[in-house]
C-alpha positions as CSV (number, residue, x, y, z in Angstrom):
1,M,138.4,173.8,59.4
2,R,135.2,172.7,57.8
3,K,134.6,170.3,60.8
4,R,135.0,173.2,63.2
5,R,132.5,175.3,61.3
6,N,129.9,172.4,61.3
7,Q,130.4,172.1,65.1
8,Q,130.0,175.7,65.6
9,R,126.8,175.8,63.5
10,A,125.4,172.8,65.5
11,F,126.2,174.6,68.7
12,D,124.5,177.8,67.6
13,L,121.4,175.8,66.5
14,R,121.2,174.0,70.0
15,R,121.5,177.4,71.6
16,R,118.7,178.9,69.6
17,R,116.5,175.9,70.3
18,R,117.3,176.3,73.9
19,G,116.2,180.0,73.7
20,I,113.0,179.0,72.0
21,I,112.2,176.3,74.6
22,V,112.8,178.9,77.4
23,S,110.5,181.4,75.7
24,V,107.7,178.9,75.3
25,E,108.0,177.9,78.9
26,L,107.9,181.6,80.0
27,L,104.9,182.1,77.8
28,L,103.1,179.2,79.5
29,A,104.1,180.0,83.0
30,L,103.7,183.8,83.0
31,P,99.9,183.9,83.1
32,L,99.9,181.4,86.2
33,L,102.5,183.7,87.9
34,I,100.5,186.8,87.3
35,I,97.4,185.1,88.7
36,L,99.3,183.9,91.7
37,L,100.7,187.4,92.3
38,C,97.3,189.1,92.1
39,A,95.8,186.3,94.5
40,V,98.5,187.1,97.0
41,V,98.1,190.8,96.8
42,E,94.4,190.7,97.0
43,F,94.4,188.1,99.9
44,S,96.9,190.1,101.9
45,M,94.8,193.3,101.5
46,L,91.6,191.3,102.7
47,W,93.5,189.8,105.5
48,S,94.8,193.2,106.7
49,V,91.3,194.8,106.4
50,N,89.8,191.8,108.2
51,H,92.0,192.6,111.2
52,L,90.9,196.3,111.2
53,V,87.2,195.0,111.0
54,K,87.8,192.8,114.0
55,A,89.4,195.5,115.9
56,A,86.5,197.9,115.1
57,S,84.0,195.4,116.3
58,H,85.9,194.8,119.5
59,A,86.2,198.6,120.0
60,G,82.5,199.2,119.5
61,C,81.5,196.4,121.8
62,R,83.9,197.5,124.4
63,V,82.4,201.0,124.5
64,A,78.9,199.5,124.6
65,T,79.8,197.6,127.8
66,L,80.6,200.7,129.7
67,P,77.7,202.3,131.7
68,A,75.9,205.0,129.8
69,G,72.9,207.2,130.6
70,H,70.9,206.8,127.4
71,P,70.7,203.9,124.8
72,A,70.8,206.4,121.9
73,A,74.0,207.9,123.4
74,S,75.6,204.5,123.8
75,E,74.7,203.6,120.2
76,A,76.3,206.9,119.0
77,A,79.3,206.1,121.0
78,V,79.6,202.7,119.5
79,R,79.3,204.1,116.0
80,Q,82.1,206.7,116.7
81,A,84.4,204.0,118.2
82,V,83.9,201.8,115.2
83,A,84.5,204.6,112.8
84,A,87.6,205.5,114.7
85,A,89.0,202.0,114.4
86,L,88.3,201.7,110.8
87,V,91.2,204.0,110.0
88,R,90.7,204.4,106.2
89,G,87.9,206.7,104.8
90,R,86.7,204.3,102.2
91,L,86.2,201.7,104.9
92,I,84.3,204.2,107.1
93,A,81.9,205.1,104.3
94,A,81.1,201.4,103.4
95,H,80.7,199.7,106.7
96,Q,77.4,198.6,108.4
97,I,76.9,198.2,112.2
98,T,74.4,195.9,113.9
99,F,74.2,196.6,117.6
100,E,72.2,194.8,120.2
101,S,72.2,195.7,124.0
102,G,70.4,194.7,127.0
103,P,69.2,197.1,129.7
104,F,70.7,195.3,132.8
105,T,74.3,194.7,134.0
106,G,75.4,191.3,132.8
107,D,73.2,191.2,129.7
108,P,75.1,190.3,126.5
109,I,76.0,193.1,124.2
110,M,76.5,192.2,120.4
111,C,78.3,194.4,117.9
112,E,78.5,193.2,114.4
113,V,80.5,195.1,111.7
114,R,79.9,194.3,108.0
115,L,82.1,195.6,105.2
116,P,81.9,194.8,101.5
117,M,85.1,193.1,100.2
118,N,85.1,195.6,97.2
119,A,85.7,198.4,99.8
120,A,88.6,196.4,101.2
121,A,90.5,195.3,98.1
122,P,90.5,195.8,94.4
123,N,88.7,193.1,92.5
124,M,91.8,191.9,90.5
125,L,90.8,188.3,90.2
126,A,87.4,189.0,88.5
127,I,88.7,188.3,85.1
128,F,89.9,184.9,86.3
129,G,86.5,183.8,87.8
130,F,86.9,184.8,91.6
131,N,84.7,187.8,92.0
132,L,84.4,190.0,95.3
133,D,80.9,191.3,94.4
134,G,78.3,190.4,97.0
135,R,80.8,189.2,99.5
136,E,81.4,190.6,102.9
137,L,83.8,190.7,105.7
138,V,81.8,190.1,108.8
139,T,82.9,190.3,112.4
140,R,80.7,189.8,115.5
141,T,81.8,190.5,119.0
142,V,79.8,189.7,122.1
143,M,80.6,191.0,125.7
144,R,78.7,191.4,128.9
145,K,77.4,194.8,130.1
146,E,79.3,196.2,133.1
């Protein structure tokens, strides 16, 4: 009887130690898992918005390649096409466009769209040392004028 109680106590003690070890391991691993989760979410948001910025640059450049009567009208059409391609209001408010066009058919037309990364994704990794302040998503598209 006494032997059985001692065995039960030893078993309970081993079970408590195992629980403490699991708790300590979780305590050490949880911050890394949180950092990894934040990084994956932030990177996926930046990746998604980067595709939107590329599409906006391409749309603006495509509109600029079409024949237009006046350069100011062409630039307004480019700005409108870029704004339409950047679907979200926060992105539309924060973007910058650089547009260069030649007067003749066959001249290169360049449309560059810049967007601050802060407008694209929350700055979740700033407390871990990776800050989005001052960084931009930049896409440049060059086509020939028709």
